[in-house]
MIFI-531972 format. One record per residue (C-alpha): x, z, y; residue in one letter; residue number from 1. Coordinates in pm, 1 decimal. Layout:
N
((X; Z; Y); 'A'; NUM) ...
END
This chain:
430
((-916.4; -3510.1; 1037.0); 'M'; 1) ((-1019.0; -3859.4; 842.6); 'N'; 2) ((-1089.3; -4111.4; 1044.4); 'I'; 3) ((-1217.4; -4306.7; 767.1); 'Q'; 4) ((-1559.8; -4130.1; 861.1); 'Y'; 5) ((-1537.6; -4205.6; 1224.6); 'M'; 6) ((-1728.3; -4464.3; 1386.3); 'H'; 7) ((-1467.1; -4757.8; 1541.0); 'P'; 8) ((-1645.2; -4674.0; 1898.3); 'A'; 9) ((-1487.3; -4308.0; 1852.4); 'D'; 10) ((-1107.6; -4381.2; 1697.8); 'Q'; 11) ((-1074.2; -4652.4; 1995.8); 'L'; 12) ((-1192.8; -4383.6; 2232.2); 'V'; 13) ((-950.6; -4104.7; 2062.9); 'M'; 14) ((-641.5; -4317.1; 2016.8); 'F'; 15) ((-660.3; -4491.4; 2371.0); 'M'; 16) ((-696.0; -4149.2; 2521.5); 'Q'; 17) ((-393.3; -4035.6; 2327.5); 'R'; 18) ((-176.8; -4364.0; 2441.7); 'I'; 19) ((-299.9; -4302.7; 2747.6); 'Y'; 20) ((-228.5; -3882.6; 2780.8); 'D'; 21) ((126.8; -3955.0; 2652.9); 'K'; 22) ((228.6; -4144.7; 2942.9); 'G'; 23) ((241.2; -4522.2; 2695.6); 'M'; 24) ((1.4; -4745.6; 2899.2); 'T'; 25) ((-192.9; -4733.6; 3220.6); 'T'; 26) ((-547.3; -4734.4; 3327.1); 'T'; 27) ((-560.5; -5138.2; 3327.3); 'S'; 28) ((-342.5; -5214.4; 3033.0); 'G'; 29) ((-364.6; -5239.6; 2699.9); 'G'; 30) ((-617.0; -5282.9; 2447.9); 'N'; 31) ((-707.5; -5113.8; 2084.6); 'L'; 32) ((-960.0; -5329.2; 1880.6); 'S'; 33) ((-1134.2; -5256.2; 1553.2); 'I'; 34) ((-1241.2; -5541.2; 1250.0); 'I'; 35) ((-1538.7; -5356.8; 1063.4); 'D'; 36) ((-1660.8; -5472.3; 653.1); 'D'; 37) ((-1944.4; -5737.2; 869.8); 'D'; 38) ((-1724.6; -5854.0; 1051.5); 'G'; 39) ((-1810.0; -5731.6; 1360.0); 'N'; 40) ((-1453.5; -5693.0; 1599.2); 'I'; 41) ((-1451.1; -5312.7; 1787.9); 'W'; 42) ((-1279.8; -5395.8; 2186.6); 'I'; 43) ((-1177.1; -5179.4; 2439.2); 'T'; 44) ((-1357.5; -5321.0; 2792.0); 'P'; 45) ((-1235.0; -5483.3; 3038.7); 'A'; 46) ((-1143.3; -5365.9; 3377.1); 'G'; 47) ((-1207.1; -4961.8; 3288.8); 'V'; 48) ((-987.3; -4682.5; 3319.1); 'D'; 49) ((-882.1; -4656.4; 3033.8); 'K'; 50) ((-874.8; -4276.8; 3082.5); 'G'; 51) ((-1154.6; -4202.2; 3094.5); 'T'; 52) ((-1343.5; -4461.3; 2795.3); 'L'; 53) ((-1679.5; -4337.6; 2614.5); 'T'; 54) ((-1813.2; -4482.1; 2295.4); 'R'; 55) ((-2070.4; -4637.5; 2522.0); 'Q'; 56) ((-1758.0; -4829.7; 2707.5); 'D'; 57) ((-1715.5; -4968.9; 2391.6); 'I'; 58) ((-1754.9; -5364.6; 2311.7); 'I'; 59) ((-1883.7; -5496.1; 1962.1); 'C'; 60) ((-1782.3; -5863.7; 1932.0); 'V'; 61) ((-2048.3; -6017.5; 1676.7); 'K'; 62) ((-1903.0; -6283.5; 1403.6); 'P'; 63) ((-2116.4; -6561.8; 1590.9); 'D'; 64) ((-1928.4; -6480.1; 1897.9); 'G'; 65) ((-2207.5; -6284.0; 2127.0); 'T'; 66) ((-2124.9; -5912.9; 2268.3); 'T'; 67) ((-2338.6; -5587.3; 2282.3); 'V'; 68) ((-2168.8; -5361.0; 2525.3); 'G'; 69) ((-2254.7; -5285.9; 2934.4); 'P'; 70) ((-1881.5; -5470.2; 3006.3); 'H'; 71) ((-1667.5; -5762.1; 2920.8); 'R'; 72) ((-1473.6; -5735.9; 2590.4); 'P'; 73) ((-1091.3; -5710.6; 2717.6); 'S'; 74) ((-937.3; -6004.3; 2840.4); 'S'; 75) ((-693.8; -6010.8; 2589.7); 'E'; 76) ((-965.7; -6064.9; 2338.1); 'F'; 77) ((-849.3; -6393.0; 2200.8); 'P'; 78) ((-504.6; -6337.5; 2033.5); 'F'; 79) ((-670.6; -5988.2; 1863.0); 'H'; 80) ((-975.0; -6232.9; 1704.1); 'A'; 81) ((-630.2; -6450.9; 1620.7); 'A'; 82) ((-449.6; -6172.4; 1439.8); 'V'; 83) ((-738.4; -6073.2; 1222.4); 'Y'; 84) ((-806.1; -6457.8; 1127.7); 'K'; 85) ((-435.4; -6479.9; 1049.6); 'M'; 86) ((-417.5; -6165.9; 843.7); 'R'; 87) ((-783.1; -6003.2; 707.2); 'P'; 88) ((-571.6; -5752.9; 544.3); 'D'; 89) ((-554.0; -5617.6; 897.0); 'L'; 90) ((-838.8; -5390.0; 1001.5); 'R'; 91) ((-688.8; -5251.6; 1365.2); 'A'; 92) ((-441.1; -5414.2; 1622.0); 'V'; 93) ((-306.0; -5202.7; 1913.6); 'L'; 94) ((-182.9; -5374.4; 2256.7); 'H'; 95) ((-27.9; -5155.7; 2481.3); 'A'; 96) ((278.2; -5169.2; 2775.5); 'H'; 97) ((475.6; -4816.3; 2664.4); 'P'; 98) ((776.9; -4804.7; 2921.7); 'P'; 99) ((1032.1; -4841.9; 2665.1); 'A'; 100) ((938.3; -5138.0; 2479.7); 'L'; 101) ((853.7; -5317.3; 2765.5); 'V'; 102) ((1211.6; -5263.3; 2858.8); 'A'; 103) ((1316.4; -5458.5; 2601.6); 'F'; 104) ((1083.0; -5704.3; 2590.3); 'S'; 105) ((1162.0; -5796.2; 2983.4); 'I'; 106) ((1523.3; -5838.9; 2887.5); 'V'; 107) ((1436.8; -6001.5; 2533.8); 'R'; 108) ((1571.8; -5737.5; 2279.4); 'Q'; 109) ((1474.6; -5651.1; 1947.9); 'L'; 110) ((1473.9; -5241.6; 1938.5); 'P'; 111) ((1667.5; -5087.0; 1662.1); 'D'; 112) ((1497.5; -4989.1; 1318.2); 'L'; 113) ((1790.3; -4797.4; 1210.0); 'D'; 114) ((1884.4; -4511.7; 1409.9); 'L'; 115) ((1659.6; -4263.6; 1201.7); 'L'; 116) ((1542.2; -4357.8; 869.9); 'P'; 117) ((1182.3; -4229.0; 925.6); 'S'; 118) ((1177.2; -4543.7; 1180.1); 'V'; 119) ((1256.5; -4818.0; 898.7); 'R'; 120) ((1000.0; -4677.5; 659.2); 'K'; 121) ((736.3; -4687.8; 950.1); 'V'; 122) ((803.0; -5005.4; 1090.8); 'C'; 123) ((978.7; -5262.5; 845.6); 'T'; 124) ((1036.4; -5556.6; 1085.6); 'S'; 125) ((972.6; -5649.9; 1405.5); 'V'; 126) ((947.2; -5999.7; 1568.9); 'E'; 127) ((932.4; -6155.2; 1882.3); 'M'; 128) ((677.8; -6360.0; 2038.9); 'A'; 129) ((721.1; -6619.1; 2332.6); 'T'; 130) ((560.8; -6552.8; 2649.1); 'Y'; 131) ((253.9; -6680.3; 2741.1); 'A'; 132) ((-65.8; -6589.1; 2986.2); 'V'; 133) ((-222.5; -6291.3; 2930.2); 'P'; 134) ((-520.6; -6358.9; 2782.3); 'G'; 135) ((-486.4; -6761.3; 2705.9); 'S'; 136) ((-537.8; -6923.4; 2398.1); 'D'; 137) ((-110.7; -7034.2; 2391.0); 'Q'; 138) ((-47.7; -6615.0; 2369.2); 'L'; 139) ((-297.6; -6533.1; 2084.0); 'G'; 140) ((-94.0; -6884.9; 1902.4); 'E'; 141) ((224.9; -6744.9; 1937.6); 'N'; 142) ((120.8; -6394.4; 1845.3); 'I'; 143) ((-75.8; -6504.7; 1570.7); 'G'; 144) ((173.7; -6688.3; 1422.9); 'A'; 145) ((431.4; -6426.4; 1383.1); 'C'; 146) ((205.3; -6230.6; 1207.8); 'F'; 147) ((101.3; -6517.8; 984.1); 'A'; 148) ((478.5; -6466.0; 864.7); 'D'; 149) ((405.1; -6122.5; 749.3); 'G'; 150) ((481.7; -5903.4; 1020.5); 'G'; 151) ((307.3; -5614.8; 1153.4); 'D'; 152) ((546.0; -5552.6; 1474.4); 'I'; 153) ((555.9; -5783.2; 1758.4); 'V'; 154) ((696.0; -5769.4; 2106.8); 'I'; 155) ((546.4; -6012.4; 2353.0); 'L'; 156) ((818.6; -6147.4; 2610.1); 'E'; 157) ((803.2; -5984.5; 2952.7); 'N'; 158) ((446.9; -5798.8; 2844.7); 'H'; 159) ((431.5; -5511.4; 2583.8); 'G'; 160) ((393.2; -5453.3; 2240.7); 'V'; 161) ((145.0; -5621.7; 1962.9); 'C'; 162) ((62.9; -5385.3; 1631.3); 'I'; 163) ((-182.4; -5473.7; 1352.5); 'G'; 164) ((-210.8; -5233.9; 1046.2); 'A'; 165) ((-512.4; -5143.0; 768.3); 'P'; 166) ((-650.9; -4921.5; 1005.5); 'D'; 167) ((-609.7; -4772.5; 1378.6); 'M'; 168) ((-403.2; -4446.0; 1291.0); 'F'; 169) ((-111.6; -4658.1; 1069.8); 'T'; 170) ((-127.7; -4915.9; 1409.4); 'A'; 171) ((-106.0; -4626.9; 1612.2); 'F'; 172) ((197.0; -4384.3; 1399.9); 'Q'; 173) ((407.4; -4719.2; 1406.8); 'R'; 174) ((357.3; -4763.7; 1778.3); 'F'; 175) ((428.5; -4432.2; 1886.6); 'E'; 176) ((742.3; -4434.1; 1645.9); 'T'; 177) ((868.7; -4752.7; 1745.7); 'L'; 178) ((821.8; -4623.6; 2121.5); 'E'; 179) ((1030.9; -4325.8; 2034.0); 'Y'; 180) ((1297.1; -4509.9; 1866.3); 'S'; 181) ((1326.7; -4708.8; 2159.8); 'A'; 182) ((1341.3; -4493.5; 2425.2); 'N'; 183) ((1584.7; -4263.6; 2168.6); 'L'; 184) ((1780.6; -4598.7; 2198.0); 'E'; 185) ((1801.3; -4694.1; 2517.3); 'I'; 186) ((1850.6; -4296.8; 2631.7); 'I'; 187) ((2153.5; -4296.0; 2356.0); 'A'; 188) ((2340.3; -4600.7; 2531.8); 'K'; 189) ((2342.1; -4431.1; 2800.4); 'R'; 190) ((2632.5; -4071.7; 2682.1); 'I'; 191) ((2805.6; -4266.7; 2390.6); 'G'; 192) ((2853.9; -4509.8; 2110.1); 'K'; 193) ((2543.8; -4494.4; 1869.1); 'V'; 194) ((2593.7; -4482.0; 1523.4); 'N'; 195) ((2301.1; -4684.0; 1302.8); 'R'; 196) ((2249.3; -4652.3; 977.1); 'L'; 197) ((2236.9; -4914.2; 705.6); 'A'; 198) ((1914.3; -5084.2; 658.6); 'Q'; 199) ((1867.0; -4889.2; 317.5); 'D'; 200) ((1991.3; -4564.5; 450.6); 'A'; 201) ((1652.3; -4445.1; 438.4); 'F'; 202) ((1612.6; -4457.9; 62.0); 'R'; 203) ((1837.0; -4136.4; 73.0); 'I'; 204) ((1528.8; -3964.9; 221.2); 'T'; 205) ((1279.5; -4048.0; -19.8); 'E'; 206) ((1263.8; -3728.0; -226.4); 'T'; 207) ((955.1; -3658.8; -445.0); 'T'; 208) ((1026.3; -3284.8; -478.4); 'T'; 209) ((750.9; -3173.9; -311.3); 'H'; 210) ((526.0; -3382.9; -529.2); 'L'; 211) ((626.9; -3227.1; -812.5); 'K'; 212) ((538.8; -2854.5; -764.6); 'M'; 213) ((331.0; -2646.6; -931.7); 'D'; 214) ((0.9; -2501.8; -838.8); 'D'; 215) ((-118.5; -2186.0; -720.5); 'F'; 216) ((-450.5; -2013.8; -636.2); 'I'; 217) ((-399.0; -1804.1; -317.5); 'P'; 218) ((-691.9; -1541.5; -404.0); 'H'; 219) ((-669.2; -1358.9; -92.8); 'S'; 220) ((-527.0; -1418.5; 243.6); 'H'; 221) ((-359.1; -1098.8; 436.2); 'S'; 222) ((-391.7; -1050.9; 816.0); 'S'; 223) ((-42.6; -1137.3; 847.7); 'E'; 224) ((-39.7; -1495.9; 672.6); 'E'; 225) ((-381.1; -1610.7; 945.0); 'L'; 226) ((-148.4; -1476.6; 1232.0); 'A'; 227) ((82.2; -1703.7; 1119.9); 'A'; 228) ((-152.2; -1966.7; 1042.1); 'R'; 229) ((-309.8; -1923.7; 1434.4); 'R'; 230) ((35.3; -1874.8; 1580.6); 'D'; 231) ((221.2; -2225.0; 1409.0); 'M'; 232) ((-66.4; -2464.2; 1472.1); 'I'; 233) ((-77.4; -2375.1; 1837.3); 'T'; 234) ((280.2; -2417.4; 1878.5); 'L'; 235) ((279.7; -2701.7; 1625.8); 'I'; 236) ((14.8; -2900.5; 1903.7); 'R'; 237) ((258.3; -2759.5; 2137.4); 'R'; 238) ((511.2; -2939.7; 1989.5); 'S'; 239) ((340.4; -3258.3; 1963.6); 'Y'; 240) ((212.1; -3224.5; 2363.5); 'R'; 241) ((609.8; -3201.6; 2466.4); 'Q'; 242) ((744.7; -3458.4; 2224.1); 'G'; 243) ((936.6; -3233.0; 2017.0); 'L'; 244) ((802.1; -3462.5; 1738.5); 'F'; 245) ((572.2; -3742.7; 1626.9); 'T'; 246) ((227.4; -3796.0; 1450.6); 'A'; 247) ((404.9; -3722.0; 1096.7); 'T'; 248) ((748.6; -3631.6; 1116.0); 'H'; 249) ((851.1; -3251.3; 1216.9); 'G'; 250) ((813.9; -2986.8; 962.3); 'T'; 251) ((778.0; -2594.2; 1103.5); 'Y'; 252) ((730.2; -2301.8; 840.1); 'S'; 253) ((722.8; -1900.1; 894.7); 'V'; 254) ((826.6; -1676.3; 594.2); 'R'; 255) ((587.4; -1411.0; 553.3); 'L'; 256) ((683.7; -1015.5; 396.4); 'S'; 257) ((559.4; -1092.8; 68.7); 'D'; 258) ((903.7; -1397.4; 39.6); 'G'; 259) ((642.5; -1695.8; 9.2); 'S'; 260) ((619.7; -1942.6; 321.9); 'F'; 261) ((348.9; -2140.8; 547.5); 'L'; 262) ((503.8; -2483.5; 602.8); 'I'; 263) ((317.2; -2850.6; 713.8); 'T'; 264) ((186.5; -3061.1; 532.4); 'P'; 265) ((307.1; -3393.8; 432.0); 'F'; 266) ((220.9; -3715.3; 569.6); 'G'; 267) ((-103.6; -3476.7; 807.7); 'M'; 268) ((-108.4; -3615.1; 1155.0); 'D'; 269) ((36.0; -3306.6; 1398.8); 'R'; 270) ((-211.9; -3343.6; 1660.2); 'A'; 271) ((-487.5; -3239.8; 1455.7); 'Y'; 272) ((-364.3; -2994.3; 1224.7); 'L'; 273) ((-530.4; -2663.3; 1146.3); 'E'; 274) ((-477.1; -2380.3; 993.1); 'E'; 275) ((-602.4; -2445.9; 654.5); 'Q'; 276) ((-428.1; -2773.5; 645.6); 'D'; 277) ((-60.4; -2587.9; 676.9); 'L'; 278) ((94.9; -2488.7; 306.8); 'V'; 279) ((174.8; -2145.6; 142.2); 'R'; 280) ((455.4; -2185.1; -110.8); 'V'; 281) ((540.7; -1896.9; -300.0); 'K'; 282) ((778.8; -1884.9; -626.3); 'G'; 283) ((852.0; -2219.7; -636.5); 'G'; 284) ((440.8; -2297.8; -639.5); 'M'; 285) ((218.9; -2468.1; -374.0); 'K'; 286) ((-87.4; -2391.1; -278.4); 'E'; 287) ((-354.5; -2614.5; -495.9); 'L'; 288) ((-456.6; -2895.6; -359.9); 'G'; 289) ((-210.4; -2913.4; -76.1); 'K'; 290) ((94.6; -3162.9; -52.3); 'T'; 291) ((372.8; -2949.0; 144.5); 'P'; 292) ((624.7; -3092.1; 376.1); 'S'; 293) ((925.4; -3339.2; 207.5); 'R'; 294) ((1178.9; -3050.6; 342.3); 'A'; 295) ((935.8; -2799.1; 159.1); 'V'; 296) ((1307.7; -2705.7; -69.6); 'S'; 297) ((1574.0; -2744.5; 227.0); 'L'; 298) ((1337.5; -2476.4; 387.5); 'H'; 299) ((1380.4; -2248.1; 65.1); 'Q'; 300) ((1728.2; -2294.9; 47.3); 'K'; 301) ((1760.9; -2177.5; 417.7); 'I'; 302) ((1526.2; -1841.7; 354.2); 'Y'; 303) ((1675.6; -1761.0; 50.4); 'E'; 304) ((2068.6; -1812.5; 205.5); 'K'; 305) ((1967.9; -1626.7; 522.7); 'N'; 306) ((1791.7; -1296.6; 481.3); 'P'; 307) ((1748.2; -1249.8; 865.6); 'E'; 308) ((1561.8; -1584.1; 897.7); 'I'; 309) ((1192.0; -1598.7; 935.9); 'R'; 310) ((1088.8; -1948.0; 1083.2); 'A'; 311) ((1234.0; -2296.2; 1046.4); 'V'; 312) ((1175.8; -2584.1; 1297.3); 'L'; 313) ((1308.2; -2917.8; 1165.5); 'L'; 314) ((1224.4; -3166.0; 1454.2); 'A'; 315) ((1352.5; -3501.6; 1654.3); 'H'; 316) ((1323.3; -3436.4; 2041.4); 'P'; 317) ((1457.1; -3743.0; 2181.5); 'V'; 318) ((1680.6; -3585.1; 2433.1); 'N'; 319) ((1874.1; -3399.4; 2169.9); 'A'; 320) ((1891.9; -3634.7; 1960.2); 'M'; 321) ((2012.1; -3881.5; 2139.8); 'A'; 322) ((2363.2; -3676.1; 2066.5); 'F'; 323) ((2252.2; -3678.3; 1700.1); 'A'; 324) ((2271.0; -4089.3; 1680.1); 'V'; 325) ((2594.7; -4086.2; 1902.9); 'T'; 326) ((2935.2; -3956.7; 1969.9); 'D'; 327) ((2876.3; -3757.3; 2217.8); 'A'; 328) ((2949.3; -3416.3; 2205.8); 'K'; 329) ((2654.9; -3137.8; 2278.7); 'F'; 330) ((2790.3; -2863.3; 2434.8); 'D'; 331) ((2495.2; -2557.6; 2524.0); 'P'; 332) ((2792.9; -2386.9; 2747.3); 'R'; 333) ((2557.1; -2519.0; 3041.8); 'T'; 334) ((2369.8; -2226.9; 3182.4); 'I'; 335) ((2397.3; -1827.8; 3001.5); 'P'; 336) ((1999.8; -1926.6; 2843.3); 'E'; 337) ((2151.3; -2231.4; 2652.0); 'S'; 338) ((2537.1; -2059.4; 2545.1); 'Y'; 339) ((2261.4; -1724.7; 2422.3); 'I'; 340) ((2015.1; -1877.0; 2249.1); 'L'; 341) ((2230.7; -2185.0; 2156.9); 'L'; 342) ((2549.4; -2035.2; 2071.2); 'R'; 343) ((2743.5; -2271.3; 1822.0); 'D'; 344) ((2581.8; -2622.7; 1727.6); 'V'; 345) ((2724.1; -2719.5; 1430.9); 'K'; 346) ((2668.3; -3139.5; 1366.1); 'R'; 347) ((2608.4; -3227.3; 979.1); 'L'; 348) ((2635.8; -3554.0; 857.5); 'P'; 349) ((2346.8; -3777.9; 755.3); 'Y'; 350) ((2232.6; -3732.2; 404.0); 'G'; 351) ((2372.3; -3345.4; 340.7); 'E'; 352) ((2006.0; -3224.3; 398.7); 'I'; 353) ((1918.4; -3409.2; 107.2); 'Y'; 354) ((2217.4; -3392.7; -128.4); 'T'; 355) ((2382.5; -3084.5; -34.0); 'K'; 356) ((2094.8; -2818.7; 29.4); 'Q'; 357) ((2310.9; -2537.7; -55.7); 'D'; 358) ((2583.7; -2545.8; 223.9); 'E'; 359) ((2318.2; -2697.6; 448.4); 'T'; 360) ((2130.2; -2343.2; 451.9); 'A'; 361) ((2491.8; -2140.6; 468.7); 'E'; 362) ((2566.9; -2336.2; 809.9); 'A'; 363) ((2279.8; -2138.1; 980.5); 'F'; 364) ((2427.4; -1744.6; 1059.7); 'S'; 365) ((2349.4; -1553.0; 1417.7); 'E'; 366) ((2637.1; -1720.6; 1623.8); 'V'; 367) ((2509.4; -2101.6; 1433.7); 'S'; 368) ((2154.9; -2091.1; 1445.0); 'P'; 369) ((2041.9; -2406.6; 1571.3); 'A'; 370) ((2196.4; -2733.2; 1370.9); 'V'; 371) ((2210.0; -3131.8; 1476.0); 'M'; 372) ((2225.0; -3371.4; 1168.8); 'V'; 373) ((2329.1; -3697.7; 1250.4); 'N'; 374) ((2060.0; -3969.4; 1250.3); 'N'; 375) ((1838.0; -3730.4; 1114.2); 'E'; 376) ((1698.7; -3473.9; 1333.3); 'C'; 377) ((1763.4; -3087.3; 1472.0); 'V'; 378) ((1667.9; -2787.5; 1248.9); 'I'; 379) ((1636.0; -2413.4; 1452.1); 'V'; 380) ((1648.6; -2094.4; 1293.7); 'T'; 381) ((1454.4; -1769.1; 1437.9); 'G'; 382) ((1414.9; -1385.7; 1341.5); 'A'; 383) ((1019.7; -1499.9; 1508.6); 'S'; 384) ((852.1; -1818.8; 1520.1); 'L'; 385) ((846.7; -1732.1; 1918.5); 'L'; 386) ((1186.1; -1759.0; 1889.6); 'Q'; 387) ((1338.9; -2004.6; 1700.7); 'A'; 388) ((1073.9; -2276.9; 1871.1); 'F'; 389) ((1202.2; -2142.2; 2236.9); 'D'; 390) ((1586.2; -2278.0; 2058.7); 'R'; 391) ((1420.8; -2578.7; 1997.7); 'L'; 392) ((1278.9; -2648.0; 2413.6); 'E'; 393) ((1611.7; -2482.7; 2546.0); 'V'; 394) ((1756.7; -2782.9; 2291.6); 'M'; 395) ((1585.9; -3022.8; 2454.2); 'E'; 396) ((1607.9; -2941.9; 2803.7); 'S'; 397) ((2009.6; -2805.6; 2756.7); 'T'; 398) ((2072.0; -3215.2; 2647.7); 'A'; 399) ((1803.3; -3333.0; 2905.3); 'H'; 400) ((2002.5; -3178.3; 3152.8); 'S'; 401) ((2359.9; -3284.7; 3027.3); 'I'; 402) ((2230.7; -3664.2; 3037.1); 'I'; 403) ((2116.3; -3595.6; 3342.6); 'N'; 404) ((2445.7; -3481.8; 3468.3); 'S'; 405) ((2618.5; -3818.8; 3409.9); 'G'; 406) ((2460.7; -3999.0; 3722.4); 'A'; 407) ((2611.6; -3679.4; 3976.9); 'L'; 408) ((2948.0; -3614.8; 3831.7); 'G'; 409) ((3167.2; -3431.7; 3565.0); 'S'; 410) ((2998.9; -3115.8; 3417.3); 'I'; 411) ((3189.4; -2751.2; 3511.9); 'V'; 412) ((3128.0; -2567.4; 3152.7); 'H'; 413) ((3110.1; -2190.5; 3139.9); 'I'; 414) ((3454.3; -2027.8; 3066.3); 'T'; 415) ((3596.2; -1851.6; 2766.7); 'Q'; 416) ((3592.3; -1540.2; 3006.9); 'E'; 417) ((3236.1; -1641.8; 3123.4); 'E'; 418) ((3095.1; -1624.9; 2793.1); 'V'; 419) ((3309.6; -1343.3; 2655.6); 'N'; 420) ((3104.5; -1148.0; 2962.3); 'D'; 421) ((2757.7; -1285.0; 2804.3); 'L'; 422) ((2843.3; -1188.1; 2459.5); 'K'; 423) ((2914.8; -790.9; 2579.3); 'V'; 424) ((2607.2; -801.4; 2836.0); 'A'; 425) ((2414.4; -966.1; 2542.9); 'F'; 426) ((2535.2; -822.9; 2241.4); 'N'; 427) ((2584.9; -1128.8; 2059.3); 'L'; 428) ((2823.2; -1112.6; 1745.5); 'K'; 429) ((3092.4; -1363.5; 1699.8); 'D'; 430) 
END
């Protein structure tokens, strides 16, 4: 989906609905705006349910201050206007009250941007604006001053967050990424010592292999390939709704019987992917005109080293990732389902999925179908896409249960004797 061809009013409705559906704002909270090439500011209205907005509800504020539309513009319009005045390079502003970032705003602390490399790449810096009454000129001045210094993301003391960007999708991507990371930091601090990356650690992830692949032109699409495309899109969309990955981070692939595989594309919004967006990779070449995920070479290595694996999922489920960014141990011997599906979950050092891909690929086996990569991701595999997805869901559910148990008492793990019984009952290999 290319939002550059969408009217500003339609963009605001689409992204506000998305923010509301993900629980990152309330019926009355938050506001979005876009400034067009004529200087008109399109903004969400005051006093209208954020969960039921239509294009007719969006207000246009002309450069002379007159308004067009059936409602009053958001009471926060002054700070939107202040941001555009301070920063002509910004064309979209997003303001909301997501729970994790509000938690930081009410203790007046900035979230850590270096728990995962993707966060520092998307959100280069965050500033804090001094508290002022919502809708006041003073609040606009406080926020505008932060943007005037070159910042694009501002936490508002005892209020929420304001984000500016060249377009609304980029603003949303920054917003979603920062709220995810803030939530991850809060959860991680409950279970162990948080291990942060150096500020420049993200540079190790800047591979260009996916950009240098030769192209091939597919002359036909088998029913097997078409079914795989359909099933991948179904589970990719489900994964996004469930928070297993964010708009632009998370990679799924499925191997076909001819040895080629389908993989998610680079940089495209996971919420709106369609079957034709998936990239087929064959013999080290990619479909003409498409760019595969940056993780394409790792997926290729995993398939080469493990003939039994037919699907690979790389994701960032927040509860499982809390273990990946701390020293807390993830032990799936909690309930039979968790052990049966996950077995021995290995932990790999940060960076090795880029620098030691052969060794990473060799970490997988029937005994270890999933790995946790420190400060990076979780990777699950399966003999089918559905089995791999099931493992991903179970890993996140298990992590969530372990974290919740901390409020109740000490975990009683399944004993080795009970594990042996499960191996016999379910024919699990050692």
